[in-house]
C-alpha positions in Angstrom: -21.1 -7.4 20.7 -18.6 -4.6 19.7 -18.5 -6.1 16.2 -22.3 -5.8 15.9 -22.3 -2.2 17.1 -19.5 -1.3 14.6 -21.3 -3.0 11.8 -24.5 -1.2 12.6 -22.8 2.2 12.8 -19.8 2.3 10.6 -21.0 -0.4 8.2 -24.4 1.3 7.7 -22.7 4.6 7.2 -20.4 3.2 4.5 -23.3 1.7 2.6 -25.2 4.9 2.7 -22.3 7.2 1.8 -20.4 5.1 -0.7 -23.2 2.8 -2.0 -21.0 -0.2 -2.8 -22.4 -2.6 -5.4 -22.2 -6.3 -4.8 -22.4 -9.3 -7.2 -22.5 -12.9 -6.1 -23.7 -12.5 -2.5 -25.5 -15.9 -3.0 -22.0 -17.5 -2.9 -21.6 -16.7 0.8 -22.8 -19.7 2.8 -25.6 -19.0 5.4 -23.8 -21.1 8.0 -20.5 -22.9 8.4 -16.9 -22.0 7.9 -15.4 -20.5 4.7 -12.3 -18.7 3.7 -12.7 -15.4 1.8 -9.6 -14.8 -0.4 -9.5 -11.3 -1.7 -7.3 -9.0 -3.7 -6.0 -6.1 -1.7 -6.0 -2.6 -3.2 -6.7 -0.3 -0.3 -6.8 0.0 3.5 -10.5 0.4 3.1 -11.0 -3.2 1.8 -11.2 -4.5 5.3 -14.1 -2.1 5.9 -16.2 -2.4 2.8 -16.2 -6.2 2.6 -17.4 -6.7 6.2 -20.0 -3.9 5.7 -21.8 -5.7 3.0 -21.7 -9.3 4.3 -24.5 -10.7 6.3 -22.1 -12.6 8.5 -19.1 -11.6 10.6 -15.8 -12.0 8.9 -12.4 -12.0 10.7 -9.4 -10.7 8.9 -5.7 -10.9 9.8 -4.1 -7.4 10.1 -0.4 -6.5 10.4 0.8 -6.5 13.9 1.8 -2.8 13.8 -1.9 -1.9 14.1 -1.9 -3.5 17.5 1.5 -2.3 18.9 1.7 1.4 17.8 2.6 3.7 20.8 0.7 6.6 22.2 -3.0 7.3 22.6 -3.7 6.9 18.8 -1.9 3.6 18.9 -4.0 2.3 21.8 -7.3 3.5 20.1 -6.3 1.8 16.9 -5.5 -1.5 18.7 -8.7 -1.4 20.6 -10.7 -0.8 17.4 -9.0 -3.7 15.5 -9.4 -6.0 18.5 -13.0 -5.0 18.9 -14.0 -5.8 15.3 -12.3 -9.2 15.6 -9.1 -8.6 13.6 -6.1 -10.8 14.4 -2.5 -9.5 14.4 0.0 -11.2 12.1 3.8 -10.5 12.3 5.1 -9.8 8.8 8.7 -9.2 9.8 9.7 -12.8 9.0 10.1 -13.9 12.7 10.3 -17.6 12.9 7.0 -19.2 13.8 4.9 -16.1 13.1 3.3 -17.6 10.0 2.3 -20.8 11.9 0.8 -18.7 14.7 -1.4 -16.9 12.1 -2.6 -20.2 10.7 -3.5 -21.4 14.2 -5.5 -18.3 14.8 -7.3 -18.7 11.4 -8.0 -22.4 12.2 -9.6 -21.4 15.4 -12.0 -19.0 13.6 -12.9 -21.7 11.0 -13.4 -24.4 13.7 -16.0 -22.1 15.3 -17.8 -22.2 12.0 -17.1 -18.6 11.1 -15.8 -16.7 8.0 -12.1 -16.0 7.8 -10.7 -13.3 5.4 -7.2 -13.4 4.0 -5.3 -11.4 1.4 -3.1 -13.9 -0.5 -0.9 -11.2 -1.9 0.2 -10.5 1.6 0.1 -6.7 1.2 -1.6 -4.0 -0.8 -1.0 -3.8 -4.5 1.5 -0.9 -5.2 0.0 -0.1 -8.6 -3.5 -1.6 -8.8 -2.3 -4.8 -10.5 -2.8 -8.3 -9.1 0.3 -9.9 -7.8 1.3 -13.5 -7.1 -0.3 -15.1 -4.1 1.8 -16.3 -1.2 1.3 -20.1 -0.9 1.7 -20.7 2.8 -1.2 -19.3 4.7 -4.1 -19.6 2.3 -3.4 -23.1 1.0 -2.5 -24.6 4.4 -5.7 -23.2 6.0 -7.8 -24.5 3.2 -6.3 -28.0 3.2 -6.2 -28.4 7.0 -9.7 -27.1 7.6 -11.4 -28.4 4.6 -13.3 -25.1 4.4 -14.3 -23.9 0.9 -12.3 -20.9 -0.5 -14.5 -18.1 -1.8 -12.6 -15.8 -4.2 -13.5 -12.1 -3.8 -12.6 -9.1 -6.0 -12.5 -5.6 -4.5 -13.0 -3.1 -7.4 -12.1 0.6 -7.4 -11.1 0.9 -3.7 -7.6 2.0 -4.8 -9.1 5.1 -6.2 -11.1 5.7 -3.0 -8.2 5.5 -0.6 -4.8 4.9 -2.3 -1.8 4.3 0.0 -1.0 7.4 2.0 -4.4 9.0 1.7 -6.2 9.4 5.0 -9.6 10.9 4.0 -11.3 8.6 1.4 -12.7 10.0 -1.9 -16.5 9.7 -2.4 -16.4 7.2 -5.1 -18.5 4.0 -5.5 -16.6 0.7 -4.9 -17.6 -2.7 -6.2 -17.4 -6.2 -4.7 -17.6 -9.3 -6.8 -17.9 -12.7 -5.0 -17.1 -15.8 -6.8 -18.3 -19.4 -6.4 -16.7 -21.5 -3.6 -13.6 -23.5 -4.6 -13.3 -27.0 -3.1 -9.9 -28.5 -2.5 -10.9 -31.8 -0.9 -8.9 -33.6 -3.6 -5.7 -32.4 -1.9 -6.6 -33.4 1.7 -3.7 -34.6 3.7 -1.2 -32.9 1.4 -1.0 -29.5 3.1 2.8 -29.8 3.6 3.5 -30.3 -0.1 4.8 -27.1 -1.5 3.8 -28.0 -5.0 0.2 -28.5 -3.9 0.3 -25.3 -1.9 1.4 -23.4 -5.0 -1.3 -25.1 -7.1 -4.1 -24.2 -4.7 -2.9 -20.6 -4.4 -2.6 -20.2 -8.2 -6.1 -21.5 -8.7 -7.5 -19.0 -6.3 -5.5 -16.2 -7.8 -6.7 -17.0 -11.2 -10.4 -16.8 -10.0 -9.6 -13.4 -8.4 -8.0 -12.2 -11.6 -11.1 -13.3 -13.6 -13.5 -11.6 -11.2 -11.5 -8.3 -10.8 -10.3 -7.9 -14.4 -6.9 -6.9 -13.0 -3.6 -7.4 -14.9 -1.7 -10.3 -13.3 2.0 -10.0 -12.4 3.9 -13.1 -11.6 5.8 -11.5 -8.8 5.2 -11.0 -5.1 3.9 -7.6 -4.3 6.5 -7.1 -1.6 9.2 -7.6 -4.2 7.5 -5.1 -6.5 7.3 -2.5 -3.7 11.1 -2.9 -3.0 11.8 -2.4 -6.7 9.6 0.7 -6.8 11.2 2.1 -3.6 14.7 1.5 -5.1 13.8 3.1 -8.3 12.3 6.2 -6.5 15.5 6.3 -4.3 17.7 6.2 -7.4 15.6 8.8 -9.2 15.8 11.1 -6.2 19.6 10.6 -5.9 19.9 11.5 -9.7 17.8 14.7 -9.2 20.0 15.7 -6.3 23.2 15.0 -8.2 21.9 17.0 -11.2 21.0 19.9 -8.9 24.5 19.8 -7.3 26.2 19.8 -10.7 24.1 22.8 -11.9 24.9 24.6 -8.6 28.6 23.9 -9.0 28.5 25.1 -12.6 26.8 28.3 -11.6 29.4 29.0 -8.8 32.3 28.3 -11.2 30.7 30.6 -13.9 30.3 33.4 -11.3 33.9 33.0 -10.1 35.2 33.0 -13.7 33.3 36.2 -14.4 34.7 37.8 -11.3 38.3 36.9 -12.3 37.8 38.2 -15.8 36.7 41.6 -14.5 39.7 41.7 -12.2 42.1 41.0 -15.0 41.1 43.9 -17.3 44.2 46.4 -17.5 43.7 49.9 -16.2 45.1 53.2 -17.7 47.9 55.0 -15.8 46.4 57.1 -13.1 43.0 55.5 -13.5 41.3 54.8 -10.1 40.0 51.4 -9.4 36.4 52.7 -9.8 36.9 53.7 -13.5 38.4 56.5 -15.7 39.2 59.8 -14.0 36.8 62.4 -15.5 38.0 65.2 -13.3 34.5 65.8 -12.0 35.3 65.0 -8.4 35.0 67.7 -5.9 32.7 69.7 -8.1 35.3 70.4 -10.9 34.6 70.2 -14.6 36.9 68.4 -17.0 38.3 71.8 -18.2 39.4 72.7 -14.7 36.7 75.3 -14.1 34.6 75.0 -11.0 
């Protein structure tokens, strides 16, 4: 009920304001389960895709959206629960991945649409990164549901990481033909098969989105970027410290040089005696 109300209000507003264009809507089945595997460019992806689909789609969302403290955290958790999102622990806790798969299986067993981002996180630079094989492949092979590749286009310009208020730009959504992996039934535990299924899906997403593909996990790319930014910041700070030290040393040297200049006999520290103190002229006359 809450999902329908949100789709009617928020979804309709998004369609009116941003006017997203859609290609391939005929590839979404009218009934029955399906897995929507999408690239992930922006926080807004999870809003634009459900807004244009005729059916409810349930996504998994990082657990932090459901556990944040304070009033804002509670409101955020209530919103994500209300629209049917499922929390997933991405901290690497043992068993968290299997729990997410069980939740996804429950959605598919009800004959509904389940959305997943195979990259596991948002792209740090707009490129398409290697898909993680565990969740997507195991869900597809265990459930037998078709995998529908989806390409979100331009959402990274609308709401890039760190931006709260989205820009008024027009996003695109391109939906590919369903992929069937029945030929691998019963082989969901085989890591080679998991990799093959995931790579096939990622290839279709790449073809639909036109993104440059990077054979690296997005999480690893984010770590590299963070480390590079940290090193660059440290280098800037070190350069600033060296320049400040050089300035202090130059000032100190100039002060010492002035102090070392010899004075004439009887010359006061302030400079040469002109005899003008106390109103006297150099010739002794007042």
